[in-house]
C-alpha positions in Angstrom: -2.1 -13.3 -13.8 -1.7 -11.9 -10.4 -2.7 -8.2 -9.9 -1.1 -5.7 -7.6 -3.9 -4.9 -5.1 -2.1 -3.1 -2.3 0.9 -0.7 -2.1 2.2 0.5 1.3 4.4 3.6 1.4 6.3 5.1 4.3 6.1 8.8 4.8 6.9 11.4 7.5 3.5 13.1 6.9 0.7 10.6 5.9 -1.9 13.4 6.2 -0.2 15.7 3.7 0.4 12.8 1.4 -3.2 11.7 1.7 -4.3 15.3 0.8 -2.2 15.2 -2.3 -3.6 11.8 -3.4 -7.2 12.8 -2.7 -7.1 16.5 -3.9 -4.8 16.1 -6.9 -5.2 12.4 -8.0 -8.8 11.8 -6.9 -8.3 8.8 -4.6 -10.7 8.3 -1.8 -9.9 7.6 1.9 -11.0 4.2 3.1 -9.8 4.4 6.7 -7.5 6.2 9.1 -5.6 4.1 11.5 -5.0 4.9 15.2 -1.3 5.0 14.5 -1.7 7.8 11.9 -1.8 5.6 8.8 -4.1 6.6 6.0 -5.6 4.0 3.7 -6.7 5.2 0.2 -8.2 3.6 -2.9 -8.7 4.4 -6.6 -11.3 1.7 -6.7 -8.9 -1.0 -7.9 -5.6 -0.6 -6.0 -5.4 0.3 -2.3 -2.6 2.5 -1.0 -1.5 2.5 2.7 0.4 5.6 3.8 2.3 4.5 6.9 3.9 6.9 9.3 7.7 6.9 9.6 8.6 8.3 13.0 12.2 7.2 13.0 14.7 9.9 11.8 17.1 8.6 9.1 14.9 5.8 8.0 14.1 5.8 4.2 10.7 6.9 3.0 9.1 5.3 0.0 7.6 2.0 -0.9 7.5 -0.4 2.0 5.8 -3.4 0.4 3.1 -4.3 -2.1 0.6 -7.1 -2.2 -0.9 -9.2 -5.0 -4.4 -10.5 -5.4 -4.3 -14.1 -6.9 -7.1 -16.4 -8.0 -5.6 -19.6 -6.5 -3.1 -19.5 -3.7 -2.3 -23.2 -4.1 -1.1 -22.6 -7.7 1.0 -19.7 -6.5 2.6 -21.7 -3.7 3.4 -24.5 -6.2 5.0 -21.9 -8.5 7.0 -20.5 -5.5 8.3 -23.9 -4.7 9.2 -24.7 -8.3 11.0 -21.4 -8.6 13.1 -22.3 -5.5 
């Protein structure tokens, strides 16, 4: 089974959101990007807090990534699925 390993979220204030996840939820900061992004982890899943600098753009989940054991098997399944 594939596991969710990475979730990227768009926010107008990555630093404030990072403070919430570290101070309230106990996540740890892995890295801060030059563009203002903050990368966190709970030890299993990584969370990227990406800055949204465009007014009117939606905030929330941007994408999520899976960790798989065999990419070839996954590609075969993708192709079979159509």
